[in-house]
C-alpha positions, -999 to +999 in steps of 0.1 A: -165+184-594-155+191-560-161+219-537-125+235-548-128+232-584-162+246-582-150+276-563-119+282-589-147+276-618-169+300-606-143+324-597-134+326-628-165+326-643-170+355-621-143+378-635-150+365-667-183+384-666-181+413-646-148+424-639-142+439-670-165+454-692-154+472-725-176+492-737-175+514-773-188+548-779-181+578-805-153+595-781-135+561-766-135+530-755-140+523-713-124+501-694-136+486-661-121+462-640-125+450-603-089+441-589-077+419-561-088+442-534-126+446-546-115+481-557-128+490-594-101+503-619-117+527-648-097+536-676-107+559-707-091+534-732-073+502-731-037+510-709-007+522-732+017+533-709+018+506-681+040+508-654+044+469-643+059+471-604+053+431-600+076+422-628+063+379-619+033+393-640+048+398-671+043+367-684+006+368-675+001+400-693+026+386-721-002+359-729-033+382-742-006+416-753+026+394-776+036+433-776+029+442-742+069+452-737+060+480-761+036+492-734+059+489-707+074+520-690+088+502-660+092+470-646+096+454-612+131+439-603+111+408-585+109+388-618+150+389-623+155+384-587+131+354-583+129+339-620+162+349-635+154+319-663+120+336-670+129+373-672+166+358-690+138+344-716+119+372-719+148+395-723+161+374-752+128+377-771+120+410-758+151+435-759+130+463-747+128+449-714+165+458-708+164+491-713+133+496-689+136+518-657+134+493-625+112+495-597+120+479-566+105+486-532+135+493-506+139+498-468+117+528-473+089+512-494+077+515-523+091+545-548+059+560-553+077+593-569+098+572-591+068+558-603+044+593-609+077+604-627+073+579-654+038+588-661+020+558-667-019+558-675-018+523-650+001+509-626+001+473-618+011+466-582+014+433-563-006+428-535+024+426-509+040+456-524+011+477-512+005+461-480-020+467-452-054+488-465-081+504-445-116+496-445-117+519-476-094+497-497-066+522-490-039+535-476-009+560-482+006+545-512-026+542-532-040+574-522-005+589-532-003+574-565-045+583-572-039+619-560-015+621-590-037+611-609-026+576-617-052+547-621-036+515-600-046+475-601-037+457-574-028+416-586-024+387-562-010+360-584+011+349-554-017+341-533-039+326-554-029+322-591-058+301-601-078+329-592-061+356-596-047+353-630-070+367-657-084+399-639-060+423-644-048+412-679-082+425-691-073+458-685-054+457-719-087+453-735-074+419-754-114+404-747-108+376-772-075+366-764-085+368-725-116+344-733-095+319-751-069+316-726-098+313-695-114+285-717-084+266-720-076+270-682-111+260-670-111+228-695-081+215-683-091+219-645-125+203-651-106+175-667-087+171-634-119+172-612-135+146-635-109+125-631-104+130-593-143+128-585-142+086-574-109+091-556-110+072-523-082+091-503-066+125-498-030+119-496-018+141-471+010+168-488+042+183-476+056+212-501+088+220-490+095+254-508+128+268-520+142+234-502+177+225-497+186+262-496+167+273-462+168+256-429+138+228-427+109+236-438+095+263-452+061+255-463+027+272-476+001+273-451-034+290-469-021+307-496+004+298-528+006+258-536-024+253-508-048+255-536-030+234-563-029+206-540-063+208-527-073+210-567-051+181-572-071+160-546-045+159-519-048+176-485-019+204-472-001+186-446+012+221-433-021+240-432-032+230-398+003+242-384+005+275-405-028+299-400-014+325-427-003+326-461+030+304-452+056+296-426+082+275-410+077+240-400+105+224-381+119+192-391+106+175-358+072+190-366+075+176-401+087+138-388+053+140-367+033+151-397+049+123-418+032+131-449+027+106-479+039+127-501+069+151-502+069+182-529+102+199-529+104+232-549+129+249-565+143+271-591+173+284-612+180+311-583+185+282-564+216+269-585+249+265-564+230+269-529+222+231-527+187+239-533+165+220-564+171+235-594+141+234-621+130+257-645+139+278-682+170+256-694+170+231-670+181+197-679+161+166-666+196+150-654+202+187-633+169+185-622+170+147-605+205+150-593+197+184-574+166+170-559+187+137-549+208+153-529+180+178-513+161+144-504+192+129-485+191+165-461+188+164-424+153+154-413+142+144-448+156+105-453+134+096-422+103+105-443+081+076-456+076+093-484+111+095-490+117+062-483+088+047-507+099+069-530+068+093-535+086+123-531+093+147-559+104+182-574+083+209-586+090+246-602+088+269-579+078+299-600+044+280-606+034+297-572+028+333-594+027+320-631-006+322-653+002+283-663+000+271-629-027+243-639+004+224-648+009+223-613-021+207-609-022+183-637+016+170-624+005+168-587-027+149-595-009+122-612+019+124-585-012+116-556-039+096-583-014+076-610-045+052-610-071+081-618-050+100-639-035+080-667-045+100-697-038+134-681-008+145-702+009+177-688+037+176-715+010+176-736-010+205-718+025+227-719+032+220-759-005+234-761+007+264-739+037+271-758+016+269-791-013+289-787-007+312-756+031+319-742+049+345-766+083+331-747+082+291-748+088+270-716+115+250-725+130+234-699+125+208-667+094+222-645+092+189-625+111+156-620+104+125-596+133+106-580+139+085-607 
């Protein structure tokens, strides 16, 4: 297992071992967890009234508790805005979602008063919603919620989904389900690592986020898909240019990088905007056609990767998905086809649908040029 995979596995096992300890006494079942800021969160019992301020955390929570919608008192608008296909499929299966108050940070910041008024016994925030924190791991928002007596867990599924999917889910007190899911993910990551152990090359990959819908070219630096590229046996071509989580790479700089592999990400939110359309409910023909259009765009057609047929499309939703192990398997097959012939992401997806996902993923989530 390479260094990246060891780090992922060690981090997941550490989270499994120490992040949540549930102990039952004669009075209550206390649940303790460490969130993505390193803060300890303690509940007297598993949360029953959850304010899921980061809506994109819903699929992760639903893996461990298929009735999680019954525990929600509010949900963030981000899932509906960023992944309308996922929101639509969950709302169809869990109609209560459509009746919940919606939380959205506006120009004035996070609506703490609205959150307090909903009287949750747990608030789940995204790392980006929290913003900068002091040396004590707190800021005005976290202090305001704490002063109102609201426990807060901060998650970062978008920055490091391979690492951070499991921890906060365990606050629901679903230990057996969490163990089963964690074991499944670890086993598949370990299989990828084993297949790549004998590789003699590390292809440079340029991942073009939201390709076709924005000026060329937004790309991950040290965050989001960077972990997946490394785990799949590649190097992130943009990482040397982007010291932050993500940023803009000019078409001229991209041509200078001339990566061996080009990956465009997209989703249903790009339909009608000139981008790659992938996701739930998307037919392969549409995904392939929209990818072909993007590959003909300015500054891209000259890339060696595109001329040689090593250009692909990947669902943007994997950047914050609890099942983004699929992205690792898919990219590993693209980068190292001679070593990964027995990897079958479609079979992995079928297993996830059958055993873990409350709302099955049914659509096109990755595509090649032909």
